[in-house]
VODO-202540 format. One record per residue: x, y, z of N, C-alpha, C in turn; residue in three letters; residue number from 1; chain. Coordinates in Angstrom, 1 decimal, always signed. Layout:
{pt {X; Y; Z}; {X; Y; Z}; {X; Y; Z}; "ala"; NUM; "A"}
...
***
This chain:
{pt {+102.3; +105.8; +92.7}; {+101.5; +106.3; +93.9}; {+100.0; +106.0; +93.7}; "met"; 1; "A"}
{pt {+99.6; +105.5; +94.9}; {+98.2; +104.9; +94.7}; {+97.5; +105.3; +96.0}; "glu"; 2; "A"}
{pt {+96.1; +105.9; +96.0}; {+95.3; +106.0; +97.1}; {+94.6; +104.7; +97.2}; "lys"; 3; "A"}
{pt {+94.7; +104.1; +98.6}; {+93.9; +103.0; +98.8}; {+93.1; +103.0; +100.1}; "met"; 4; "A"}
{pt {+92.2; +102.1; +100.3}; {+91.4; +102.1; +101.5}; {+92.1; +101.1; +102.4}; "thr"; 5; "A"}
{pt {+92.5; +101.3; +103.6}; {+93.0; +100.5; +104.7}; {+91.9; +100.1; +105.7}; "gln"; 6; "A"}
{pt {+91.8; +98.9; +106.2}; {+91.0; +98.5; +107.1}; {+91.8; +98.4; +108.5}; "leu"; 7; "A"}
{pt {+91.3; +99.0; +109.5}; {+92.1; +98.9; +110.8}; {+91.2; +98.3; +111.9}; "ser"; 8; "A"}
{pt {+91.9; +97.4; +112.7}; {+91.1; +96.6; +113.5}; {+91.7; +96.7; +114.8}; "ile"; 9; "A"}
{pt {+91.1; +97.1; +116.1}; {+91.7; +97.0; +117.3}; {+91.2; +95.7; +117.9}; "ala"; 10; "A"}
{pt {+92.1; +94.9; +118.4}; {+91.5; +93.5; +119.0}; {+92.5; +93.2; +120.2}; "met"; 11; "A"}
{pt {+91.9; +92.4; +121.1}; {+92.5; +91.9; +122.2}; {+93.8; +91.2; +121.8}; "glu"; 12; "A"}
{pt {+94.9; +91.5; +122.4}; {+96.3; +91.0; +122.1}; {+96.3; +89.6; +122.8}; "asn"; 13; "A"}
{pt {+95.8; +88.6; +122.0}; {+95.7; +87.2; +122.7}; {+95.9; +86.1; +121.4}; "ala"; 14; "A"}
{pt {+96.3; +85.1; +121.7}; {+96.5; +83.9; +120.9}; {+95.1; +83.7; +120.0}; "pro"; 15; "A"}
{pt {+95.2; +83.6; +118.7}; {+94.1; +83.3; +117.8}; {+93.4; +84.4; +117.2}; "gly"; 16; "A"}
{pt {+93.6; +85.6; +117.7}; {+92.9; +86.8; +117.1}; {+93.3; +87.1; +115.6}; "gln"; 17; "A"}
{pt {+94.6; +87.1; +115.3}; {+94.9; +87.3; +114.0}; {+94.4; +86.2; +113.1}; "leu"; 18; "A"}
{pt {+94.5; +85.1; +113.6}; {+93.9; +83.9; +112.8}; {+92.4; +84.1; +112.5}; "gly"; 19; "A"}
{pt {+91.8; +84.6; +113.5}; {+90.2; +84.7; +113.3}; {+90.0; +85.8; +112.1}; "arg"; 20; "A"}
{pt {+90.8; +86.8; +112.2}; {+90.6; +87.9; +111.2}; {+90.9; +87.2; +109.7}; "val"; 21; "A"}
{pt {+92.0; +86.5; +109.7}; {+92.6; +86.0; +108.5}; {+91.6; +85.0; +107.9}; "cys"; 22; "A"}
{pt {+91.1; +84.2; +108.9}; {+90.1; +83.1; +108.4}; {+88.9; +83.8; +107.8}; "arg"; 23; "A"}
{pt {+88.4; +84.9; +108.4}; {+87.2; +85.4; +107.9}; {+87.4; +86.0; +106.5}; "ala"; 24; "A"}
{pt {+88.6; +86.5; +106.2}; {+89.0; +87.0; +105.0}; {+89.1; +85.9; +104.0}; "leu"; 25; "A"}
{pt {+89.7; +84.9; +104.4}; {+90.1; +83.8; +103.3}; {+88.7; +83.1; +102.9}; "ala"; 26; "A"}
{pt {+87.8; +82.9; +104.0}; {+86.7; +82.3; +103.5}; {+85.8; +83.0; +102.6}; "gln"; 27; "A"}
{pt {+86.1; +84.4; +102.6}; {+85.3; +85.3; +101.7}; {+86.2; +85.4; +100.3}; "ala"; 28; "A"}
{pt {+87.1; +84.7; +100.3}; {+88.0; +84.7; +99.1}; {+88.8; +86.2; +98.9}; "asn"; 29; "A"}
{pt {+89.1; +86.9; +100.1}; {+89.7; +88.1; +100.0}; {+91.2; +88.0; +100.2}; "val"; 30; "A"}
{pt {+92.0; +88.5; +99.4}; {+93.4; +88.3; +99.5}; {+94.0; +89.6; +100.2}; "asn"; 31; "A"}
{pt {+94.9; +89.4; +101.3}; {+95.6; +90.4; +102.0}; {+96.7; +90.8; +101.0}; "ile"; 32; "A"}
{pt {+96.8; +92.1; +100.8}; {+98.0; +92.6; +99.9}; {+99.0; +93.2; +100.8}; "arg"; 33; "A"}
{pt {+98.7; +93.8; +102.0}; {+99.5; +94.4; +102.9}; {+99.0; +94.2; +104.2}; "gly"; 34; "A"}
{pt {+100.0; +94.1; +105.3}; {+99.4; +94.1; +106.8}; {+100.6; +94.5; +107.7}; "ile"; 35; "A"}
{pt {+100.0; +95.1; +108.6}; {+100.9; +95.6; +109.7}; {+100.0; +95.3; +111.1}; "ser"; 36; "A"}
{pt {+100.9; +94.8; +112.0}; {+100.2; +94.5; +113.3}; {+101.2; +95.1; +114.4}; "val"; 37; "A"}
{pt {+100.5; +96.0; +115.3}; {+101.4; +96.6; +116.3}; {+100.6; +96.5; +117.6}; "ser"; 38; "A"}
{pt {+101.3; +96.4; +118.7}; {+100.7; +96.0; +120.0}; {+100.9; +97.2; +121.0}; "asp"; 39; "A"}
{pt {+99.9; +97.3; +121.8}; {+100.1; +98.2; +123.0}; {+99.5; +97.6; +124.2}; "ala"; 40; "A"}
{pt {+100.3; +96.7; +124.8}; {+99.9; +95.8; +125.8}; {+98.6; +94.9; +125.7}; "thr"; 41; "A"}
{pt {+97.6; +95.3; +126.0}; {+96.3; +94.3; +125.8}; {+95.7; +94.4; +124.6}; "asp"; 42; "A"}
{pt {+96.0; +95.4; +123.8}; {+95.3; +95.7; +122.4}; {+96.3; +95.7; +121.3}; "ile"; 43; "A"}
{pt {+96.0; +95.0; +120.3}; {+96.8; +95.0; +119.0}; {+95.9; +95.8; +117.9}; "ser"; 44; "A"}
{pt {+96.7; +96.6; +117.0}; {+96.0; +97.2; +115.9}; {+96.4; +96.3; +114.6}; "thr"; 45; "A"}
{pt {+95.6; +95.9; +114.0}; {+95.8; +95.2; +112.7}; {+95.4; +96.2; +111.6}; "ile"; 46; "A"}
{pt {+96.4; +96.3; +110.7}; {+96.0; +97.3; +109.6}; {+96.2; +96.5; +108.4}; "arg"; 47; "A"}
{pt {+95.1; +96.5; +107.3}; {+95.1; +95.7; +106.2}; {+94.9; +96.4; +104.9}; "leu"; 48; "A"}
{pt {+95.5; +95.9; +103.9}; {+95.3; +96.3; +102.6}; {+94.8; +95.1; +101.9}; "leu"; 49; "A"}
{pt {+93.7; +95.1; +101.2}; {+93.0; +93.9; +100.7}; {+92.7; +94.1; +99.2}; "val"; 50; "A"}
{pt {+92.5; +93.1; +98.4}; {+92.0; +93.2; +97.0}; {+90.7; +93.5; +96.7}; "asn"; 51; "A"}
{pt {+89.8; +93.3; +97.9}; {+88.3; +93.6; +97.6}; {+87.8; +94.1; +98.9}; "asp"; 52; "A"}
{pt {+87.8; +95.5; +99.0}; {+87.4; +96.1; +100.3}; {+85.9; +95.9; +100.6}; "val"; 53; "A"}
{pt {+84.9; +95.9; +99.6}; {+83.6; +95.7; +100.1}; {+83.4; +94.2; +100.6}; "pro"; 54; "A"}
{pt {+84.0; +93.2; +100.0}; {+83.9; +91.8; +100.5}; {+84.6; +91.6; +101.8}; "ala"; 55; "A"}
{pt {+85.7; +92.4; +102.0}; {+86.4; +92.3; +103.4}; {+85.5; +92.9; +104.5}; "ala"; 56; "A"}
{pt {+84.9; +94.1; +104.2}; {+84.0; +94.7; +105.2}; {+82.9; +93.7; +105.5}; "lys"; 57; "A"}
{pt {+82.3; +93.1; +104.6}; {+81.3; +92.2; +104.8}; {+81.7; +91.0; +105.5}; "lys"; 58; "A"}
{pt {+82.7; +90.4; +105.3}; {+83.2; +89.4; +106.0}; {+83.7; +89.6; +107.5}; "ala"; 59; "A"}
{pt {+84.2; +90.8; +107.7}; {+84.6; +91.1; +109.1}; {+83.3; +91.5; +109.8}; "leu"; 60; "A"}
{pt {+82.4; +92.2; +109.2}; {+81.1; +92.3; +109.9}; {+80.4; +91.0; +110.4}; "arg"; 61; "A"}
{pt {+80.4; +90.1; +109.5}; {+79.8; +88.7; +109.7}; {+80.6; +88.0; +110.9}; "glu"; 62; "A"}
{pt {+81.7; +88.2; +110.9}; {+82.6; +87.6; +111.9}; {+82.7; +88.3; +113.2}; "ala"; 63; "A"}
{pt {+82.0; +89.4; +113.2}; {+81.8; +90.2; +114.5}; {+83.0; +90.9; +114.8}; "gly"; 64; "A"}
{pt {+83.8; +91.3; +113.8}; {+85.1; +92.0; +113.9}; {+84.7; +93.5; +113.7}; "val"; 65; "A"}
{pt {+85.0; +94.3; +114.6}; {+84.9; +95.8; +114.3}; {+86.1; +96.5; +113.6}; "gln"; 66; "A"}
{pt {+85.9; +97.3; +112.7}; {+87.0; +97.9; +112.1}; {+86.7; +99.4; +111.7}; "phe"; 67; "A"}
{pt {+87.6; +100.1; +111.3}; {+87.4; +101.5; +110.5}; {+88.1; +101.4; +109.3}; "val"; 68; "A"}
{pt {+87.8; +102.3; +108.5}; {+88.4; +102.3; +107.1}; {+88.9; +103.6; +106.9}; "ser"; 69; "A"}
{pt {+90.1; +103.8; +106.4}; {+90.9; +105.0; +106.2}; {+91.7; +105.0; +104.9}; "gln"; 70; "A"}
{pt {+91.8; +106.2; +104.3}; {+92.6; +106.3; +103.1}; {+94.0; +106.4; +103.5}; "glu"; 71; "A"}
{pt {+94.8; +105.7; +102.7}; {+96.3; +105.6; +102.8}; {+96.9; +106.0; +101.6}; "val"; 72; "A"}
{pt {+98.3; +106.2; +101.5}; {+98.9; +106.5; +100.3}; {+100.0; +105.2; +100.2}; "leu"; 73; "A"}
{pt {+100.0; +104.7; +99.1}; {+100.8; +103.4; +98.9}; {+101.8; +104.0; +97.6}; "val"; 74; "A"}
{pt {+103.2; +103.8; +98.1}; {+104.2; +104.5; +97.3}; {+105.1; +103.5; +97.0}; "leu"; 75; "A"}
{pt {+105.7; +103.3; +95.7}; {+107.0; +102.5; +95.4}; {+108.1; +103.5; +95.6}; "asp"; 76; "A"}
{pt {+109.0; +103.1; +96.3}; {+110.2; +103.8; +96.7}; {+111.5; +103.1; +96.1}; "leu"; 77; "A"}
{pt {+112.4; +103.8; +95.5}; {+113.8; +103.3; +95.3}; {+114.5; +102.8; +96.5}; "glu"; 78; "A"}
{pt {+115.1; +101.6; +96.2}; {+116.0; +101.0; +97.3}; {+117.3; +101.7; +97.5}; "asp"; 79; "A"}
{pt {+117.4; +102.9; +98.1}; {+118.5; +103.8; +98.2}; {+118.3; +104.7; +99.4}; "lys"; 80; "A"}
{pt {+119.5; +105.0; +100.0}; {+119.5; +106.0; +101.2}; {+118.7; +107.4; +100.7}; "pro"; 81; "A"}
{pt {+117.9; +107.8; +101.5}; {+117.3; +109.2; +101.3}; {+116.0; +109.1; +100.6}; "gly"; 82; "A"}
{pt {+115.7; +107.9; +100.1}; {+114.3; +107.9; +99.3}; {+113.1; +108.2; +100.3}; "ala"; 83; "A"}
{pt {+113.0; +107.6; +101.3}; {+111.9; +108.0; +102.3}; {+112.1; +109.5; +102.8}; "leu"; 84; "A"}
{pt {+113.2; +109.9; +103.1}; {+113.5; +111.2; +103.6}; {+113.1; +112.4; +102.6}; "glu"; 85; "A"}
{pt {+113.2; +112.1; +101.3}; {+112.7; +112.9; +100.2}; {+111.1; +113.1; +100.3}; "lys"; 86; "A"}
{pt {+110.5; +111.9; +100.6}; {+109.0; +112.0; +100.5}; {+108.6; +112.7; +101.7}; "val"; 87; "A"}
{pt {+109.1; +112.3; +103.0}; {+108.9; +112.9; +104.2}; {+108.9; +114.4; +104.3}; "ala"; 88; "A"}
{pt {+110.1; +114.8; +103.7}; {+110.4; +116.3; +103.6}; {+109.4; +117.0; +102.7}; "ser"; 89; "A"}
{pt {+109.0; +116.5; +101.7}; {+108.1; +117.1; +100.7}; {+106.7; +117.2; +101.5}; "arg"; 90; "A"}
{pt {+106.3; +116.1; +102.1}; {+105.0; +116.2; +102.8}; {+105.0; +117.2; +104.0}; "leu"; 91; "A"}
{pt {+106.2; +117.3; +104.7}; {+106.2; +118.3; +105.8}; {+106.2; +119.7; +105.2}; "gly"; 92; "A"}
{pt {+106.9; +119.9; +104.1}; {+106.8; +121.2; +103.6}; {+105.4; +121.6; +103.0}; "glu"; 93; "A"}
{pt {+104.6; +120.7; +102.7}; {+103.2; +120.9; +102.2}; {+102.4; +120.9; +103.4}; "ala"; 94; "A"}
{pt {+102.6; +120.7; +104.7}; {+101.8; +120.8; +105.8}; {+101.1; +119.6; +106.0}; "gly"; 95; "A"}
{pt {+101.6; +118.4; +105.5}; {+100.9; +117.2; +105.6}; {+101.6; +116.3; +106.7}; "val"; 96; "A"}
{pt {+100.9; +116.0; +107.7}; {+101.4; +115.2; +108.8}; {+101.4; +113.7; +108.5}; "asn"; 97; "A"}
{pt {+102.5; +113.0; +108.8}; {+102.6; +111.6; +108.5}; {+102.3; +110.8; +110.0}; "val"; 98; "A"}
{pt {+101.3; +110.2; +110.1}; {+100.8; +109.5; +111.3}; {+101.6; +108.3; +111.5}; "his"; 99; "A"}
{pt {+101.8; +107.4; +110.5}; {+102.5; +106.2; +110.6}; {+102.9; +105.8; +109.0}; "tyr"; 100; "A"}
{pt {+103.9; +104.8; +109.2}; {+104.4; +104.2; +107.8}; {+104.7; +102.8; +108.1}; "val"; 101; "A"}
{pt {+104.4; +102.0; +107.1}; {+104.9; +100.5; +107.2}; {+105.1; +100.1; +105.8}; "tyr"; 102; "A"}
{pt {+106.0; +99.2; +105.5}; {+106.4; +98.8; +104.3}; {+107.4; +97.7; +104.3}; "gly"; 103; "A"}
{pt {+107.8; +97.4; +103.1}; {+108.8; +96.4; +102.9}; {+109.5; +96.6; +101.6}; "thr"; 104; "A"}
{pt {+110.5; +95.7; +101.2}; {+111.1; +95.8; +100.1}; {+112.4; +94.8; +100.1}; "gly"; 105; "A"}
{pt {+112.8; +94.4; +99.0}; {+113.9; +93.5; +98.8}; {+115.1; +94.4; +98.3}; "glu"; 106; "A"}
{pt {+116.3; +94.0; +98.9}; {+117.5; +94.8; +98.4}; {+117.7; +94.7; +97.0}; "ser"; 107; "A"}
{pt {+117.8; +96.0; +96.6}; {+118.0; +96.1; +95.1}; {+116.7; +96.3; +94.3}; "gly"; 108; "A"}
{pt {+115.5; +96.1; +94.9}; {+114.1; +96.2; +94.3}; {+113.7; +97.4; +94.9}; "gln"; 109; "A"}
{pt {+112.5; +97.9; +94.2}; {+111.8; +99.0; +94.8}; {+111.1; +98.5; +96.1}; "lys"; 110; "A"}
{pt {+111.0; +99.5; +97.1}; {+110.2; +99.3; +98.3}; {+108.7; +99.7; +98.1}; "gly"; 111; "A"}
{pt {+107.9; +99.1; +99.0}; {+106.5; +99.5; +99.1}; {+106.3; +100.1; +100.3}; "val"; 112; "A"}
{pt {+105.8; +101.4; +100.4}; {+105.6; +102.0; +101.7}; {+104.0; +102.4; +101.8}; "met"; 113; "A"}
{pt {+103.5; +102.2; +103.0}; {+102.1; +102.7; +103.0}; {+102.1; +103.7; +104.2}; "val"; 114; "A"}
{pt {+101.6; +104.9; +103.9}; {+101.7; +106.0; +104.7}; {+100.1; +106.4; +105.0}; "leu"; 115; "A"}
{pt {+99.9; +106.6; +106.3}; {+98.7; +107.2; +106.8}; {+99.0; +108.7; +107.0}; "arg"; 116; "A"}
{pt {+98.4; +109.6; +106.2}; {+98.7; +111.0; +106.4}; {+97.4; +111.7; +106.7}; "val"; 117; "A"}
{pt {+97.6; +113.1; +107.1}; {+96.6; +113.9; +107.4}; {+95.6; +114.2; +106.3}; "ser"; 118; "A"}
{pt {+96.2; +114.3; +105.1}; {+95.5; +114.7; +104.0}; {+96.1; +114.1; +102.7}; "asp"; 119; "A"}
{pt {+95.3; +112.9; +102.3}; {+95.8; +112.2; +101.3}; {+96.0; +113.0; +99.9}; "val"; 120; "A"}
{pt {+95.0; +113.7; +99.5}; {+95.0; +114.4; +98.2}; {+96.1; +115.5; +98.4}; "asp"; 121; "A"}
{pt {+96.2; +116.1; +99.4}; {+97.2; +117.1; +99.4}; {+98.7; +116.4; +99.4}; "arg"; 122; "A"}
{pt {+98.8; +115.2; +99.9}; {+100.0; +114.6; +99.9}; {+100.4; +114.2; +98.4}; "ala"; 123; "A"}
{pt {+99.5; +113.7; +97.8}; {+99.4; +113.2; +96.3}; {+99.9; +114.4; +95.5}; "arg"; 124; "A"}
{pt {+99.4; +115.5; +95.9}; {+99.7; +116.8; +95.1}; {+101.1; +117.3; +95.4}; "gln"; 125; "A"}
{pt {+101.5; +117.1; +96.6}; {+102.9; +117.5; +97.0}; {+104.0; +116.5; +96.4}; "ala"; 126; "A"}
{pt {+103.4; +115.3; +96.2}; {+104.4; +114.3; +95.7}; {+104.3; +114.3; +94.1}; "leu"; 127; "A"}
{pt {+103.6; +115.1; +93.6}; {+103.6; +115.0; +92.0}; {+102.7; +113.9; +91.5}; "gly"; 128; "A"}
{pt {+101.6; +113.5; +92.2}; {+100.8; +112.4; +91.9}; {+101.5; +111.2; +91.4}; "arg"; 129; "A"}
***
């Protein structure tokens, strides 16, 4: 379990916008470690985990891309039914709200889940750090 800084970008839902963000980061030698893109008609939200947050912030500012940074919780979960339920239930019992989750994993491997929660420190405590 790791606390990380996520960068969230609200951009026009149009061709080339994701490429613009990725280009700015690549030119700054910033590696994208996690990404989620969701759309709501005219606006898309791009959520990024990167290897170098200060460099990413600088590159995005220089490219004229507005963003907000947020703390998220990154968890390795077993690839078995109920793994996420266990986490979600513990968080609920601790009074921690889960705003959203994204993640991935290969069958038989551990999955990686990114959780945006109402209180990262309380979530870490509820999950046993």
